[in-house]
DRENTOR-369625 format. One line per field, with one value per residue (C-alpha): residue number from 1; chain; x, y, z. Coordinates in steps of 0.001 Angstrom, whole numbers, padded with zeros to 6 digits. Layout:
N
n [NUM,...]
chain [A,...]
px [X,...]
py [Y,...]
pz [Z,...]
# end
This chain:
384
n [1,2,3,4,5,6,7,8,9,10,11,12,13,14,15,16,17,18,19,20,21,22,23,24,25,26,27,28,29,30,31,32,33,34,35,36,37,38,39,40,41,42,43,44,45,46,47,48,49,50,51,52,53,54,55,56,57,58,59,60,61,62,63,64,65,66,67,68,69,70,71,72,73,74,75,76,77,78,79,80,81,82,83,84,85,86,87,88,89,90,91,92,93,94,95,96,97,98,99,100,101,102,103,104,105,106,107,108,109,110,111,112,113,114,115,116,117,118,119,120,121,122,123,124,125,126,127,128,129,130,131,132,133,134,135,136,137,138,139,140,141,142,143,144,145,146,147,148,149,150,151,152,153,154,155,156,157,158,159,160,161,162,163,164,165,166,167,168,169,170,171,172,173,174,175,176,177,178,179,180,181,182,183,184,185,186,187,188,189,190,191,192,193,194,195,196,197,198,199,200,201,202,203,204,205,206,207,208,209,210,211,212,213,214,215,216,217,218,219,220,221,222,223,224,225,226,227,228,229,230,231,232,233,234,235,236,237,238,239,240,241,242,243,244,245,246,247,248,249,250,251,252,253,254,255,256,257,258,259,260,261,262,263,264,265,266,267,268,269,270,271,272,273,274,275,276,277,278,279,280,281,282,283,284,285,286,287,288,289,290,291,292,293,294,295,296,297,298,299,300,301,302,303,304,305,306,307,308,309,310,311,312,313,314,315,316,317,318,319,320,321,322,323,324,325,326,327,328,329,330,331,332,333,334,335,336,337,338,339,340,341,342,343,344,345,346,347,348,349,350,351,352,353,354,355,356,357,358,359,360,361,362,363,364,365,366,367,368,369,370,371,372,373,374,375,376,377,378,379,380,381,382,383,384]
chain [A,A,A,A,A,A,A,A,A,A,A,A,A,A,A,A,A,A,A,A,A,A,A,A,A,A,A,A,A,A,A,A,A,A,A,A,A,A,A,A,A,A,A,A,A,A,A,A,A,A,A,A,A,A,A,A,A,A,A,A,A,A,A,A,A,A,A,A,A,A,A,A,A,A,A,A,A,A,A,A,A,A,A,A,A,A,A,A,A,A,A,A,A,A,A,A,A,A,A,A,A,A,A,A,A,A,A,A,A,A,A,A,A,A,A,A,A,A,A,A,A,A,A,A,A,A,A,A,A,A,A,A,A,A,A,A,A,A,A,A,A,A,A,A,A,A,A,A,A,A,A,A,A,A,A,A,A,A,A,A,A,A,A,A,A,A,A,A,A,A,A,A,A,A,A,A,A,A,A,A,A,A,A,A,A,A,A,A,A,A,A,A,A,A,A,A,A,A,A,A,A,A,A,A,A,A,A,A,A,A,A,A,A,A,A,A,A,A,A,A,A,A,A,A,A,A,A,A,A,A,A,A,A,A,A,A,A,A,A,A,A,A,A,A,A,A,A,A,A,A,A,A,A,A,A,A,A,A,A,A,A,A,A,A,A,A,A,A,A,A,A,A,A,A,A,A,A,A,A,A,A,A,A,A,A,A,A,A,A,A,A,A,A,A,A,A,A,A,A,A,A,A,A,A,A,A,A,A,A,A,A,A,A,A,A,A,A,A,A,A,A,A,A,A,A,A,A,A,A,A,A,A,A,A,A,A,A,A,A,A,A,A,A,A,A,A,A,A,A,A,A,A,A,A,A,A,A,A,A,A,A,A,A,A,A,A,A,A,A,A,A,A,A,A,A,A,A,A,A,A,A,A,A,A]
px [029689,026373,027380,028494,025530,023173,025290,025023,021658,020748,023223,021179,018029,019299,020265,017066,015102,017096,016502,012489,011669,014236,015209,011686,009636,012197,011889,008185,008394,010963,008216,005848,006119,003584,001904,000008,-003835,-004073,-007855,-011343,-013609,-015441,-016332,-018059,-015916,-015980,-017857,-015498,-012584,-014072,-014773,-011015,-010079,-011917,-010262,-006744,-007926,-008847,-005585,-003566,-005870,-004993,-001180,-000530,003235,006255,009565,008853,006970,003423,002442,000025,-002050,-002062,-005487,-005727,-008882,-008165,-011496,-011864,-009899,-007284,-005341,-006663,-004841,-001188,-002153,-002973,000192,002257,001284,001648,005438,006500,004642,003673,007232,005277,007368,005301,001366,-001482,-004121,-005841,-009292,-009397,-006612,-006901,-006132,-003264,-001710,-001673,000093,002760,005588,004944,005758,008656,010544,010155,011252,008206,006646,002806,000727,-002417,-005188,-007980,-006261,-006245,-005272,-001612,-000461,-000873,002812,004388,007373,007609,009159,007765,004558,003369,-000337,-002489,-004954,-005151,-005049,-007529,-006453,-007115,-010544,-011970,-010781,-012403,-015848,-015613,-014905,-018040,-020206,-019436,-019839,-023498,-024045,-023848,-022379,-023042,-022196,-022497,-019888,-020642,-017254,-017096,-014712,-011452,-011763,-008543,-010195,-013705,-012108,-009164,-011099,-013847,-011040,-009883,-012979,-013462,-010241,-010970,-014608,-013930,-010924,-012944,-015416,-017906,-019057,-018938,-021847,-021843,-019430,-021007,-019135,-020589,-019409,-018696,-021440,-024172,-027560,-029148,-028160,-031211,-029311,-026779,-029067,-031577,-028863,-027879,-031282,-031166,-027866,-029090,-026821,-027091,-024903,-023760,-020407,-020412,-017428,-018373,-017898,-020594,-022052,-023364,-023872,-027443,-028363,-027496,-029122,-032309,-032704,-031785,-034407,-036797,-036392,-037334,-033487,-033536,-029690,-027265,-025554,-022168,-018990,-015951,-014911,-016299,-019478,-019759,-021418,-024717,-025309,-025941,-028657,-029933,-030092,-031194,-033520,-035248,-033634,-030418,-031528,-029306,-026386,-022961,-019688,-016205,-013999,-011099,-012582,-015685,-015947,-017722,-014209,-013220,-009430,-009250,-005911,-005898,-005480,-008603,-010345,-009768,-010113,-013753,-014546,-012591,-013618,-017443,-017100,-015334,-018286,-020610,-021658,-021838,-024615,-022230,-021238,-017601,-016515,-014276,-012177,-011574,-009710,-007594,-006799,-006377,-003608,-001959,-001337,-000409,002438,003606,004235,006486,008504,009141,009831,012315,013761,014366,014088,011660,014072,011992,014865,015257,011318,011122,013776,011987,008679,011051,012240,008666,008076,005159,003459,-000139,-003092,-006477,-007237,-003829,-000246,002169,005149,005485,006623,009135,006427,005527,001854,000957,001014,-002354,-004695,-007976,-010951,-014596,-017764,-020912,-024336,-027094,-030038,-032692,-031021,-027353,-023927,-023941,-021213,-021313,-017777,-014087,-012409,-008517,-006857,-003700]
py [253814,253061,249412,249310,251491,248694,245783,247440,247999,244305,243220,245436,243817,240811,240918,242866,239861,237855,239753,239982,236562,234327,236374,238807,235201,233810,236824,236722,232787,233240,235289,232372,229099,226687,223877,221609,220410,217187,216092,215109,217652,216054,212207,209972,211025,214731,215921,214457,216355,219509,219182,218240,221612,223508,222800,223105,226924,227670,226757,228406,231581,231498,230418,232625,232562,230642,231522,235009,234125,233932,230223,229696,226472,225117,223074,220263,217845,213728,213600,210226,208441,206835,207451,210910,211260,210466,213157,215640,214562,214909,218917,219258,218375,219242,222225,223805,222705,222457,222123,219559,218154,217524,214934,212825,212017,208439,205744,204341,207855,208452,205228,205771,209024,207796,206902,210405,212047,209618,210108,213368,213723,216115,215312,214235,214680,212498,213794,210994,208169,205399,202634,200969,201081,204728,205147,201517,201267,205093,207416,210565,210146,210632,211330,212884,210043,206737,203547,200920,198216,200419,201678,198282,197174,199988,198827,195368,196341,198398,195970,193241,195454,196013,192305,191193,188219,187708,190391,190783,192985,194987,196227,197709,196214,198092,200812,200160,201727,199608,196680,197052,198577,195641,193102,194451,194565,191165,189949,192157,190820,187049,187520,188600,186069,187048,185415,186986,185263,186889,189214,191206,193102,195398,197712,201390,203299,200508,201617,198456,196397,194199,190942,191779,192959,189558,187732,189696,189134,185608,185225,186443,189116,191243,194329,195408,196895,198919,201133,202253,205748,208549,208001,204664,204734,206633,203865,200870,202449,203063,199973,197702,199226,198699,195717,195135,194210,195865,195191,197675,199392,201058,202192,204118,207431,208224,208234,211436,213351,215150,213925,210631,211421,213348,210424,207776,210328,208590,205263,206976,206925,204912,204587,204493,205498,205901,208858,211202,214523,215704,219231,217820,215466,215989,215234,218071,219744,223660,223937,222155,224508,227668,225456,224673,228566,230067,227234,227611,231430,230878,227989,230680,230864,228744,226500,225022,220973,220508,217210,215368,215289,219261,219028,216722,218385,221432,219277,218272,221930,222496,219789,220624,223793,223300,220887,223349,225906,223321,222390,225987,225325,224189,221450,217938,215840,218620,218871,215015,214226,217506,215030,212266,214006,215828,215365,217573,219485,220105,219495,219594,215925,215179,215918,215066,212444,209968,206217,204438,204421,208063,206953,209504,207857,207881,205858,207884,207446,209021,207091,208684,208028,209443,210583,212948,213739,214799,212906,213169,212114,208768,208488,208817,205491,205094,201735,201212]
pz [100046,099457,099203,102730,104107,102537,103776,107405,107030,106449,109126,111715,110045,110831,114297,115271,113564,116092,118824,118029,116695,119262,122390,122419,122607,125109,127479,127637,128037,131100,132562,132857,134051,132101,134227,131567,132671,131113,131597,130111,129390,126785,126560,129050,131719,130919,134097,136572,134374,134466,138561,138730,136580,138422,141781,139539,138741,141919,143222,140570,141583,145174,144104,141357,141312,141972,141791,140983,138169,136889,136576,133201,133108,129673,129861,126601,126519,126258,125295,128093,124989,124861,121424,121549,125307,123830,120740,124018,126006,122986,122365,126336,126064,122485,121893,124963,126844,130090,133097,134912,134166,136305,135438,134449,135789,134510,134958,131159,129821,132650,131850,128055,128360,130747,128607,126841,130201,131088,127703,127875,131666,132526,135892,136082,138884,138886,140987,140797,138719,140966,139419,140606,136878,136546,138386,138283,136348,135453,138204,136113,137572,141100,142293,145316,145664,147454,145000,144061,146266,149194,148030,147456,150581,152443,150345,151111,154442,154658,153152,155240,158145,157098,157354,153472,152757,149244,146326,143198,140604,137431,135621,132095,129373,128671,131486,133331,136388,136563,135883,138588,141075,140572,141244,144071,145840,144884,146516,149756,149616,149564,152340,154720,154447,151806,148289,144857,143209,139878,137849,134831,132341,129874,127167,126820,125559,126534,128083,128432,131674,131940,130885,133374,136244,135651,136298,139505,140462,140234,142043,145064,145778,148724,147169,144127,143513,140313,139665,136371,134734,135453,131819,132642,136684,136567,134103,136112,139409,137933,135772,139042,141131,138290,138076,141472,142873,146768,147387,148445,145312,145907,143946,144188,143488,139888,141281,143308,140665,140815,136859,138217,140794,138152,135807,138646,140374,143369,142459,143717,147479,149668,147382,148994,147637,149134,147898,148728,150707,152596,153937,157008,158067,161246,160622,158079,157464,158306,154360,153803,155743,154071,150916,151987,152260,149476,146814,147868,146895,144190,142870,143450,147468,151124,149435,146421,147062,146645,144367,146119,143070,142951,146261,144519,141879,143905,145973,142978,141961,145440,145734,141880,143121,146272,143777,142015,144890,146241,142948,142238,138798,135961,134941,134840,136973,139378,140001,140233,142518,144971,144657,145666,148767,149575,153307,155160,152268,153282,151209,151683,151445,153788,154252,151285,150552,147989,148380,145890,143302,143431,145015,147725,151504,152245,154684,155224,152876,153050,152549,151095,151123,148572,150863,149907,146661,147188,148788,152471,154622,156518,158201,157464,157584,158384,157165,158946]
# end
């Protein structure tokens, strides 16, 4: 009798362990939908990555649930490094079991992680990764930003319209964003009748640009296009002006960061960039109008400046949530199909649908200039 009683106790213990160890944990997971946030919080792109994360966090605050469940953000730091990107991406899909991923700031790390998301069939929504290679051949990678060929064309057109016929390009070796955008600017600028008189390249973490800039000065360039990281931008600007070079300095979206102005100081005055969003854009959506007021309060008050990449991070979250809602599921294949079929989902920077590559169908860019120590809106450019 004692043996039977002992056996019964042991059996109940095993069943209890199964329910607690498996069923209990599973029950908690069923109440939460995990979305991975794959961004650089450290390294040379840490500043931009942190801004993007701010937009994602705010979107999560505005829209905290989907399918009747709480959305939990799982934030990982890819450290602005391609090798670390693979580690961070693997953690999200294998350990955290996220339903989808948002990120990353930086095309290089996005490309590096692409196959990991693809093989796991976890949809990824890039926010500001603009290099065409991010989504090429990857049916599980999408993005909310415009692409570098478009951005290069916008900036080349702006340079020509301002009367500049000779351009110098400065790009960062091994940086997919920098080299890609530099080449797209070169192609567009020459097609519009301009001439590339010099193309200089530098290594990551380089701080002395005087050799390159001496060649720029000798070339007679009227405009300098330097799509580099935040870490190098302020130094390039400052050293350009220190050599007495008066050429117009221009760059792409990565330069929209106050850290650049902090480093360059007065030398930053007149720098022109292309970017994704500005609160003064008269073509803004209704979602954008709500976002501006709410996000400023979230950041600390009405005088706060809204980084364009934060608006893209917000949009990436909104789009993913809509896809999960339309799919009625957290299954990766179902979410991917919902993204492919998506039409008319309104975000801050536009109304979303995606082409055959997973790229947002966009035809608009914002031009800003550094004036009085701030990035200020110049114009909204629409390219058909």
